[in-house]
C-alpha positions as a printed NumPy array, in Angstrom:
array([[-21.042,  -6.069,  39.56 ],
       [-22.529,  -3.475,  37.19 ],
       [-23.386,  -5.262,  33.907],
       [-25.722,  -3.094,  31.807],
       [-25.259,  -5.334,  28.777],
       [-26.532,  -8.634,  30.182],
       [-30.094,  -8.442,  28.874],
       [-29.077,  -6.936,  25.528],
       [-27.758, -10.027,  23.719],
       [-29.763, -10.862,  20.573],
       [-31.835, -14.066,  20.305],
       [-29.801, -17.263,  20.491],
       [-26.715, -15.692,  22.078],
       [-25.841, -16.794,  25.608],
       [-23.996, -14.62 ,  28.114],
       [-21.554, -17.467,  28.857],
       [-19.518, -20.069,  26.98 ],
       [-18.93 , -23.61 ,  28.222],
       [-15.219, -23.583,  29.026],
       [-15.227, -27.281,  29.942],
       [-15.539, -28.196,  26.248],
       [-12.487, -26.25 ,  25.07 ],
       [ -9.668, -28.136,  23.342],
       [ -6.224, -27.097,  22.122],
       [ -5.765, -25.708,  18.612],
       [ -4.059, -28.814,  17.232],
       [ -6.924, -31.078,  18.308],
       [ -9.325, -28.511,  16.875],
       [ -7.75 , -28.295,  13.409],
       [ -7.245, -32.044,  13.164],
       [-10.957, -32.488,  13.863],
       [-11.67 , -29.997,  11.07 ],
       [ -9.414, -31.914,   8.693],
       [-11.42 , -35.076,   9.272],
       [-14.755, -33.378,   8.555],
       [-13.864, -31.092,   5.642],
       [-10.996, -32.766,   3.773],
       [-12.148, -31.864,   0.268],
       [-13.423, -28.369,   1.09 ],
       [-11.395, -25.308,   0.097],
       [ -9.547, -23.834,   3.06 ],
       [ -7.601, -20.94 ,   1.518],
       [ -7.456, -19.142,  -1.819],
       [ -4.619, -16.916,  -2.992],
       [ -3.646, -15.59 ,  -6.412],
       [ -6.374, -17.703,  -7.997],
       [ -5.247, -21.028,  -6.496],
       [ -7.279, -23.051,  -3.989],
       [ -5.774, -25.019,  -1.108],
       [ -8.02 , -27.777,   0.24 ],
       [ -8.169, -28.876,   3.858],
       [ -6.648, -32.179,   2.716],
       [ -3.634, -30.372,   1.246],
       [ -3.415, -28.135,   4.303],
       [ -3.336, -31.194,   6.57 ],
       [ -0.674, -32.944,   4.507],
       [  1.633, -29.979,   3.998],
       [  1.39 , -28.714,   7.578],
       [  2.175, -32.251,   8.764],
       [  5.256, -32.265,   6.543],
       [  6.404, -28.935,   7.987],
       [  5.884, -30.337,  11.496],
       [  7.901, -33.421,  10.555],
       [ 10.681, -31.254,   9.109],
       [ 10.876, -29.272,  12.35 ],
       [ 10.963, -32.466,  14.41 ],
       [ 13.643, -34.265,  12.385],
       [ 15.949, -31.607,  10.927],
       [ 16.075, -29.069,  13.742],
       [ 17.043, -29.564,  17.353],
       [ 13.92 , -27.761,  18.536],
       [ 12.055, -29.111,  21.531],
       [  8.442, -28.68 ,  22.633],
       [  7.852, -25.078,  23.611],
       [ 10.686, -23.622,  21.509],
       [  9.818, -20.577,  19.407],
       [  9.672, -20.312,  15.613],
       [  9.15 , -16.96 ,  13.873],
       [  7.011, -16.443,  10.763],
       [  7.674, -13.374,   8.619],
       [  5.609, -13.258,   5.448],
       [  2.466, -11.645,   3.998],
       [ -0.87 , -13.427,   3.435],
       [  0.242, -16.321,   1.248],
       [ -0.847, -19.968,   1.118],
       [  2.43 , -20.831,   2.829],
       [  1.354, -18.862,   5.906],
       [ -1.39 , -21.153,   7.297],
       [  0.638, -24.229,   6.271],
       [  3.649, -22.978,   8.215],
       [  1.543, -21.757,  11.136],
       [ -0.173, -25.114,  11.618],
       [  3.051, -27.029,  11.032],
       [  4.749, -25.185,  13.889],
       [  1.809, -25.771,  16.236],
       [  1.524, -29.451,  15.258],
       [  5.202, -29.868,  16.145],
       [  4.435, -28.628,  19.671],
       [  6.271, -25.352,  19.118],
       [  5.299, -21.701,  19.657],
       [  4.625, -19.349,  16.738],
       [  6.157, -15.866,  16.867],
       [  4.334, -13.719,  14.309],
       [  6.411, -10.929,  12.762],
       [  5.336,  -7.987,  10.618],
       [  7.141,  -8.455,   7.271],
       [  7.811,  -4.705,   7.169],
       [  9.68 ,  -4.738,  10.482],
       [ 12.918,  -2.789,  10.585],
       [ 16.155,  -4.625,  11.477],
       [ 15.98 ,  -3.056,  14.944],
       [ 12.405,  -4.292,  15.488],
       [ 13.119,  -7.762,  14.113],
       [ 16.22 ,  -8.168,  16.263],
       [ 14.284,  -7.254,  19.397],
       [ 11.435,  -9.661,  18.68 ],
       [ 13.706, -12.568,  17.813],
       [ 15.888, -12.053,  20.877],
       [ 13.057, -11.305,  23.288],
       [ 11.142, -14.419,  22.216],
       [ 14.28 , -16.55 ,  22.009],
       [ 13.281, -17.785,  18.547],
       [ 15.639, -20.401,  17.128],
       [ 14.11 , -20.745,  13.669],
       [ 12.326, -18.529,  11.174],
       [ 10.189, -19.03 ,   8.069],
       [ 10.597, -15.913,   5.958],
       [  9.589, -14.654,   2.515],
       [ 12.774, -13.879,   0.585],
       [ 11.507, -10.335,  -0.09 ],
       [ 12.397,  -9.572,   3.538],
       [ 15.502, -11.739,   3.885],
       [ 17.791,  -8.705,   3.607],
       [ 16.334,  -7.447,   6.89 ],
       [ 17.147, -10.739,   8.577],
       [ 20.634, -10.785,   7.049],
       [ 21.533,  -7.503,   8.731],
       [ 20.889,  -8.774,  12.268],
       [ 20.938, -12.594,  12.219],
       [ 24.422, -12.798,  13.756],
       [ 23.075, -10.945,  16.798],
       [ 20.254, -13.468,  17.385],
       [ 19.833, -17.123,  18.363],
       [ 18.416, -18.124,  14.954],
       [ 19.799, -21.504,  13.906],
       [ 17.43 , -22.463,  11.089],
       [ 16.12 , -20.308,   8.234],
       [ 13.468, -21.533,   5.792],
       [ 13.102, -19.252,   2.761],
       [  9.977, -19.033,   0.67 ],
       [  9.194, -17.121,  -2.512],
       [  5.905, -15.272,  -3.008],
       [  4.563, -17.834,  -5.474],
       [  5.694, -20.996,  -3.677],
       [  2.153, -21.941,  -2.71 ],
       [  1.048, -22.102,  -6.345],
       [  1.16 , -24.925,  -8.946],
       [  4.518, -25.415, -10.691],
       [  4.068, -23.342, -13.857],
       [  2.26 , -20.454, -12.188],
       [  4.772, -20.552,  -9.341],
       [  7.674, -20.054, -11.756],
       [  5.928, -17.176, -13.544],
       [  5.013, -15.371, -10.314],
       [  8.427, -15.849,  -8.73 ],
       [ 10.235, -14.659, -11.868],
       [  7.96 , -11.606, -12.137],
       [  8.391, -10.673,  -8.474],
       [ 12.169, -11.078,  -8.518],
       [ 13.23 ,  -9.848, -11.959],
       [ 10.465,  -7.704, -13.435],
       [  9.013,  -5.968, -10.373],
       [ 12.382,  -6.262,  -8.569],
       [ 10.719,  -6.794,  -5.209],
       [ 13.49 ,  -8.979,  -3.77 ],
       [ 16.463,  -6.949,  -2.478],
       [ 19.802,  -8.727,  -2.617],
       [ 20.702, -10.772,   0.444],
       [ 23.202, -13.357,   1.622],
       [ 22.194, -15.956,   4.182],
       [ 24.044, -19.19 ,   4.822],
       [ 22.673, -22.596,   5.828],
       [ 19.142, -21.889,   4.663],
       [ 16.511, -24.353,   3.512],
       [ 14.081, -23.785,   0.652],
       [ 10.378, -24.055,   1.539],
       [  9.724, -26.846,  -0.972],
       [ 12.833, -28.694,   0.193],
       [ 11.51 , -28.519,   3.764],
       [  8.213, -30.049,   2.593],
       [ 10.038, -32.884,   0.823],
       [ 12.278, -33.581,   3.805],
       [  9.272, -33.6  ,   6.105],
       [  7.392, -35.973,   3.812],
       [ 10.152, -38.558,   4.179],
       [ 10.128, -38.335,   7.966],
       [  7.612, -39.734,  10.423],
       [  5.539, -37.078,  12.164],
       [  5.088, -37.709,  15.882],
       [  2.09 , -36.093,  17.509],
       [  3.302, -34.301,  20.694],
       [  1.326, -33.958,  23.907],
       [ -0.156, -30.469,  23.945],
       [ -1.9  , -28.93 ,  26.939],
       [ -4.61 , -26.336,  26.474],
       [ -2.615, -24.134,  28.856],
       [  0.518, -24.245,  26.677],
       [  1.547, -21.042,  24.911],
       [  0.583, -21.158,  21.23 ],
       [  1.632, -17.716,  19.969],
       [  3.743, -14.723,  20.868],
       [  2.486, -11.526,  19.207],
       [  4.288,  -8.235,  19.715],
       [  2.539,  -5.024,  20.681],
       [  3.649,  -1.572,  21.814],
       [  5.114,  -1.037,  25.277],
       [  4.929,   1.838,  27.769],
       [  8.69 ,   2.236,  27.441],
       [  8.59 ,   2.115,  23.659],
       [  9.893,  -1.453,  23.554],
       [  7.394,  -3.896,  21.99 ],
       [  6.055,  -6.485,  24.406],
       [  5.413, -10.11 ,  23.53 ],
       [  1.829, -11.148,  24.281],
       [  1.888, -14.813,  25.316],
       [ -1.32 , -16.216,  23.837],
       [ -2.186, -19.708,  25.059],
       [ -4.216, -22.431,  23.355],
       [ -6.857, -21.726,  26.018],
       [ -6.95 , -18.009,  25.184],
       [ -7.471, -18.786,  21.506],
       [ -9.983, -21.585,  22.082],
       [-11.975, -19.363,  24.451],
       [-12.085, -16.507,  21.984],
       [-13.136, -18.844,  19.161],
       [-15.955, -20.184,  21.342],
       [-17.042, -16.614,  22.093],
       [-17.144, -15.728,  18.392],
       [-19.064, -18.935,  17.647],
       [-21.626, -18.1  ,  20.333],
       [-21.975, -14.557,  18.952],
       [-22.138, -15.207,  15.205],
       [-22.217, -18.96 ,  14.638],
       [-25.977, -19.291,  14.193],
       [-25.911, -16.731,  11.36 ],
       [-23.272, -18.546,   9.33 ],
       [-23.58 , -21.691,   7.262],
       [-20.837, -24.079,   8.32 ],
       [-18.512, -25.209,   5.544],
       [-19.859, -22.793,   2.905],
       [-18.72 , -19.29 ,   3.859],
       [-16.045, -17.313,   1.981],
       [-14.243, -14.663,   4.038],
       [-12.069, -11.944,   2.529],
       [ -8.813, -11.719,   4.515],
       [ -7.067,  -8.454,   3.715],
       [ -5.839,  -7.919,   7.273],
       [ -2.402,  -9.544,   7.688],
       [ -2.465, -12.808,   9.599],
       [  0.287, -11.7  ,  11.953],
       [ -2.375,  -9.322,  13.345],
       [ -4.26 , -10.755,  16.332],
       [ -7.745, -10.234,  14.886],
       [ -6.947, -11.804,  11.506],
       [ -5.138, -14.671,  13.206],
       [ -8.044, -15.35 ,  15.529],
       [-11.165, -14.673,  13.456],
       [-10.084, -14.834,   9.824],
       [ -7.696, -17.741,  10.123],
       [ -8.799, -19.96 ,  12.997],
       [-12.515, -19.233,  13.41 ],
       [-13.373, -19.815,   9.777],
       [-10.866, -22.676,   9.536],
       [-12.507, -24.352,  12.536],
       [-15.867, -24.223,  10.749],
       [-14.579, -25.66 ,   7.478],
       [-15.056, -22.351,   5.65 ],
       [-12.819, -20.683,   3.058],
       [-10.44 , -17.733,   3.333],
       [ -9.626, -15.496,   0.365],
       [ -6.135, -14.231,   1.165],
       [ -5.151, -10.772,  -0.085],
       [ -1.374, -10.589,  -0.128],
       [ -1.157,  -6.805,  -0.663],
       [ -4.311,  -4.857,   0.301],
       [ -2.541,  -1.565,  -0.377],
       [ -2.75 ,  -2.357,  -4.076],
       [ -6.424,  -1.367,  -4.225],
       [ -6.625,  -1.933,  -8.01 ],
       [ -5.572,  -5.569,  -7.666],
       [ -7.628,  -6.001,  -4.479],
       [-10.855,  -4.941,  -6.191],
       [-10.045,  -7.035,  -9.281],
       [ -9.797, -10.031,  -6.932],
       [-13.074,  -9.179,  -5.178],
       [-14.829,  -9.069,  -8.557],
       [-13.978, -12.737,  -9.141],
       [-15.632, -14.179,  -6.02 ],
       [-19.005, -14.358,  -4.281],
       [-17.699, -13.641,  -0.801],
       [-19.955, -13.712,   2.254],
       [-17.889, -11.824,   4.876],
       [-15.12 ,  -9.262,   4.936],
       [-13.059,  -7.843,   7.776],
       [-11.073,  -4.622,   7.763],
       [-10.26 ,  -1.302,   9.321],
       [-11.662,   2.163,   8.702],
       [ -8.889,   3.221,   6.307],
       [ -9.262,   0.066,   4.202],
       [-12.999,   0.549,   3.752],
       [-12.383,   4.219,   2.944],
       [ -9.85 ,   3.324,   0.23 ],
       [-12.232,   0.778,  -1.311],
       [-15.135,   3.236,  -1.291],
       [-13.12 ,   5.884,  -3.096],
       [-12.051,   3.57 ,  -5.921],
       [-13.962,   3.856,  -9.184],
       [-14.158,   0.071,  -9.632],
       [-16.037,  -0.523,  -6.359],
       [-19.309,  -0.441,  -8.338],
       [-18.175,  -3.574, -10.207],
       [-17.951,  -5.698,  -7.051],
       [-20.819,  -8.121,  -6.345],
       [-21.907,  -7.563,  -2.745],
       [-25.167,  -9.515,  -3.075],
       [-23.864, -12.475,  -1.015],
       [-22.276, -10.346,   1.729],
       [-23.603, -11.258,   5.194],
       [-21.113,  -9.574,   7.509],
       [-18.706,  -6.647,   7.397],
       [-16.62 ,  -6.617,  10.573],
       [-14.465,  -3.632,  11.529],
       [-11.998,  -3.091,  14.348],
       [ -8.478,  -1.912,  15.088],
       [ -9.507,   1.764,  15.028],
       [-12.799,   3.684,  15.198],
       [-15.005,   3.389,  12.119],
       [-16.042,   6.876,  11.124],
       [-19.76 ,   7.358,  10.635],
       [-19.568,   8.762,   7.108],
       [-17.558,   5.766,   5.932],
       [-20.035,   3.384,   7.583],
       [-22.92 ,   5.187,   5.861],
       [-21.223,   5.119,   2.46 ],
       [-20.426,   1.419,   2.882],
       [-24.067,   0.665,   3.701],
       [-25.24 ,   2.655,   0.669],
       [-22.932,   0.823,  -1.745],
       [-22.998,  -2.703,  -0.318],
       [-26.345,  -2.831,   1.474],
       [-24.415,  -4.207,   4.455],
       [-24.019,  -2.64 ,   7.914],
       [-20.501,  -2.44 ,   9.295],
       [-20.448,  -4.323,  12.598],
       [-17.824,  -2.713,  14.742],
       [-15.934,  -4.508,  17.465],
       [-13.21 ,  -3.716,  19.955],
       [-10.254,  -5.556,  21.359],
       [ -6.519,  -5.663,  21.874],
       [ -3.779,  -8.19 ,  21.215],
       [ -3.752,  -8.868,  24.959],
       [ -7.419,  -9.925,  24.797],
       [ -6.894, -12.26 ,  21.831],
       [ -8.233,  -9.41 ,  19.69 ],
       [-11.829,  -9.242,  20.971],
       [-13.461,  -7.677,  24.035],
       [-16.794,  -6.63 ,  22.564],
       [-18.735,  -6.545,  19.298],
       [-22.058,  -5.206,  18.095],
       [-25.002,  -7.632,  17.796],
       [-25.347,  -9.628,  14.584],
       [-28.765,  -8.024,  13.927],
       [-27.447,  -4.453,  13.952],
       [-29.376,  -2.419,  11.371],
       [-27.273,   0.737,  11.297],
       [-23.88 ,   1.96 ,  12.449],
       [-24.033,   3.699,  15.821],
       [-20.383,   4.261,  16.697],
       [-20.623,   1.877,  19.66 ],
       [-18.334,  -1.166,  19.86 ],
       [-21.137,  -3.351,  21.162],
       [-21.652,  -5.866,  23.92 ],
       [-18.903,  -7.64 ,  25.852],
       [-18.257, -11.104,  24.474],
       [-19.84 , -14.038,  26.355],
       [-17.961, -14.863,  29.589],
       [-16.314, -11.425,  29.493],
       [-16.537,  -8.837,  32.263],
       [-15.867,  -5.165,  31.584],
       [-15.63 ,  -2.397,  34.137],
       [-14.851,   1.322,  33.886],
       [-12.477,   2.992,  36.342],
       [-12.293,   6.8  ,  36.572],
       [ -9.298,   9.035,  37.245],
       [ -9.898,   8.744,  40.986],
       [ -9.641,   4.938,  40.732],
       [-13.359,   4.57 ,  41.453],
       [-15.481,   2.055,  39.551],
       [-18.046,   3.809,  37.328],
       [-21.547,   2.342,  37.588],
       [-23.554,   4.923,  35.643],
       [-24.457,   5.16 ,  31.992],
       [-22.698,   7.768,  29.837],
       [-19.909,   8.304,  32.391],
       [-16.358,   7.694,  31.187],
       [-13.594,   5.608,  32.69 ],
       [-10.686,   3.409,  31.668],
       [-11.898,   0.129,  30.176],
       [-10.683,  -2.871,  32.197],
       [-11.346,  -6.472,  31.198],
       [-11.553,  -9.986,  32.649],
       [-12.221, -13.119,  30.649],
       [-10.742, -16.428,  29.461],
       [ -9.422, -14.744,  26.307],
       [ -7.239, -12.314,  28.282],
       [ -3.524, -13.165,  28.258],
       [ -1.847, -14.224,  31.47 ],
       [  1.474, -12.483,  30.825],
       [  3.81 , -10.592,  28.578],
       [  6.53 , -12.983,  27.495],
       [  9.659, -12.707,  29.621],
       [  8.486,  -9.389,  31.09 ],
       [  7.225,  -9.568,  34.657],
       [  7.43 ,  -5.786,  35.159],
       [  5.125,  -4.921,  32.249],
       [  2.799,  -7.798,  33.19 ],
       [  2.395,  -6.467,  36.734],
       [  1.769,  -2.937,  35.421],
       [ -0.92 ,  -4.167,  33.009],
       [ -3.205,  -5.717,  35.637],
       [ -5.142,  -4.474,  38.647],
       [ -6.209,  -7.423,  40.823],
       [ -6.785,  -9.609,  37.778],
       [ -8.345,  -6.867,  35.625],
       [ -6.453,  -6.042,  32.429],
       [ -6.055,  -2.279,  32.024],
       [ -6.612,  -1.461,  28.358],
       [ -5.556,   2.197,  28.405],
       [ -8.74 ,   3.075,  26.506],
       [-11.386,   5.501,  27.73 ],
       [-14.962,   4.27 ,  27.333],
       [-18.533,   4.46 ,  28.566],
       [-21.726,   2.42 ,  28.528],
       [-24.511,   4.235,  26.699],
       [-28.277,   4.165,  27.327],
       [-28.578,   0.89 ,  25.38 ],
       [-25.935,  -0.86 ,  27.484],
       [-23.467,  -0.739,  24.579],
       [-19.796,  -0.042,  25.146],
       [-18.407,   3.037,  23.423],
       [-14.709,   3.831,  23.133],
       [-14.132,   7.539,  23.512],
       [-10.418,   7.454,  22.76 ],
       [ -7.052,   6.157,  23.805],
       [ -6.084,   7.433,  27.243],
       [ -2.675,   8.48 ,  25.95 ],
       [ -4.188,  10.317,  22.941],
       [ -6.482,  12.504,  25.048],
       [ -5.648,  16.22 ,  24.792],
       [ -5.962,  18.516,  27.809],
       [ -7.026,  21.974,  26.603],
       [ -7.407,  24.614,  29.355],
       [ -8.469,  21.91 ,  31.797],
       [-10.956,  20.272,  29.417],
       [-10.559,  16.736,  28.075],
       [-10.558,  16.674,  24.264],
       [-10.811,  13.376,  22.396],
       [ -9.28 ,  13.256,  18.875],
       [-11.873,  10.788,  17.564],
       [-14.701,  13.278,  18.124],
       [-12.922,  16.004,  16.164],
       [-11.935,  13.659,  13.338],
       [-15.521,  12.454,  13.027],
       [-16.754,  16.043,  12.734],
       [-14.133,  17.048,  10.164],
       [-14.951,  14.084,   7.935],
       [-18.456,  15.434,   7.494],
       [-16.978,  18.174,   5.293],
       [-17.17 ,  17.351,   1.604],
       [-13.686,  17.105,   0.132],
       [-11.971,  15.709,   3.239],
       [-10.624,  12.209,   2.574],
       [ -8.871,  11.492,   5.879],
       [ -8.305,  13.333,   9.146],
       [ -6.157,  12.873,  12.227],
       [ -5.84 ,  14.955,  15.395],
       [ -3.019,  15.227,  17.918],
       [ -2.205,  17.503,  20.828],
       [  0.849,  19.731,  20.564],
       [  2.33 ,  21.85 ,  23.327],
       [  3.324,  25.468,  22.905],
       [  6.398,  27.11 ,  24.417],
       [  4.539,  27.539,  27.726],
       [  3.639,  23.834,  27.894],
       [ -0.066,  24.304,  27.115],
       [ -1.702,  21.764,  24.82 ],
       [ -3.678,  22.724,  21.732],
       [ -5.445,  20.754,  19.005],
       [ -3.589,  20.184,  15.729],
       [ -5.528,  18.775,  12.787],
       [ -3.971,  16.965,   9.825],
       [ -6.207,  16.484,   6.779],
       [ -5.885,  14.678,   3.453],
       [ -8.2  ,  16.242,   0.868],
       [ -9.595,  14.997,  -2.435],
       [-10.852,  18.434,  -3.451],
       [ -7.916,  20.724,  -4.21 ],
       [-10.17 ,  23.771,  -3.967],
       [-10.845,  23.136,  -0.273],
       [ -9.095,  25.76 ,   1.849],
       [ -7.939,  25.863,   5.458],
       [-10.361,  28.722,   6.098],
       [-13.269,  26.523,   4.931],
       [-12.117,  23.765,   7.267],
       [-11.929,  26.232,  10.158],
       [-15.459,  27.464,   9.405],
       [-16.736,  23.886,   9.333],
       [-15.078,  23.17 ,  12.693],
       [-16.737,  26.215,  14.251],
       [-20.125,  24.878,  13.114],
       [-19.572,  21.442,  14.666],
       [-17.243,  21.913,  17.635],
       [-17.231,  24.044,  20.773],
       [-14.408,  26.55 ,  21.094],
       [-11.847,  24.537,  23.077],
       [-12.221,  21.559,  20.709],
       [-11.536,  23.574,  17.558],
       [ -8.107,  23.008,  15.972],
       [ -5.604,  25.775,  16.631],
       [ -3.45 ,  24.528,  13.763],
       [ -4.62 ,  22.857,  10.54 ],
       [ -2.189,  21.169,   8.165],
       [ -3.118,  19.796,   4.741],
       [ -0.903,  16.779,   3.967],
       [ -0.571,  14.281,   1.117],
       [ -1.205,  11.272,   3.356],
       [ -1.271,  10.097,   6.961],
       [  1.305,   7.701,   8.438],
       [ -0.196,   4.253,   8.954],
       [  0.948,   0.851,  10.107],
       [  0.676,  -2.223,   7.895],
       [ -2.913,  -2.818,   9.042],
       [ -3.934,   0.712,   8.033],
       [ -4.198,   2.211,  11.505],
       [ -3.17 ,   5.887,  11.661],
       [  0.001,   6.394,  13.706],
       [ -0.705,   9.586,  15.61 ],
       [  2.646,   9.467,  17.392],
       [  4.45 ,  10.005,  14.071],
       [  2.388,  13.132,  13.446],
       [  3.83 ,  14.603,  16.627],
       [  7.435,  14.1  ,  15.522]])
């Protein structure tokens, strides 16, 4: 098999992991508890949660689930809340009870929530009361039997908890009215669980640990069944790739990505938890003022994010007040990191953005750039240890040449085995054991994987393939352009043309100037036929631009 990356791993990084040493997530975290009891595990709103407290409270949640509910091993429990201290407690409590976690975006619509709850067969849900009105509207159409409600400040000490909860509910009015019957308060669940006797269930490494929902070819979100083995494999791959560069038990990672997202769940939550390190949880990264104020209070060593998040931070006047002197790693994924943003980040922080690539179906990671990367190149790096990647062209032939494009297909122990309860979509996603990502990529002269674009986002202009990422990258070189997004739109004759949406931070910038800039950087068929200046671009809760909404 063609593997141009094999001899490119940096010193100390093996091409394979030892899968015989993998253990399930519950065994893993309980081992961490024993070794790092008094270390800080998570920080949120100025309060620190130790591994000892995390062990105790997650055990109480597990006990509550075992004694109060009728749930049996393998039943599903949904979690719908932002990055709060309650999140990892609840997450680990569900796993320690032998149950499956269904992660839910707190901003889900009633329609989306109903589908995820019914498709997964969830019987219980832990939910922040800010989003309880969404659950109220559809709960009668689901199998939910148990609802545990938590307030934003419930992970904080008593006095601060009361102040935060009062402010959120009555001053900021962030809790819409709702009516739900037979609910249990989060603190009541902890107290009930404390009185019960937790029984450690038998958990196989092949058991499903999580169900995470991702987009489907029919528009219906699909549940990615992520096993303990998938997670453990991915954690071992990350350890092999970056472990030697990190000091175990002393790192502080900034977690602005929501933990219902596969990457944050895998790397931010479990990888750093496994090592006894600390996570600084950002409950609302869209509030850039508050986000930067929080960053100014800590000497963090790593941060993860997406292109739009780094862009927002860079354009804030207070970014110069943040202490980046302890920063070892900046990891980006989820969407392409534009070169100008990577350059600006390096200039301000002194740190190179290390870009990676993955999907929910691959437990978030397929490839990542080497730890010793000195400058941003636009590549998404080397396949993770024990991961095979091949490129397949439009004629279904395997590409074995550098700089030739094809669909990225992946094999590895981190790749899911199935979409939950969806044999049709599972069969369509694989080709003889190879997961078809739907992304177009190539291997460059250095053996690094580069993602050209999403297969479905490619625009066909007069027979030529046009990739939106290339155009967006060129447009962002123009001073005064803050954000850019490109889609293909068909005319009345069915021919596709390039449409460019731009957000500007220089009100004097005109469409004619943008057109002139495009002519300087792009060949004729790649130049936008239509340019629209907009106030902002539609994004999901992670910050990824939603091109499909621009087409509507």
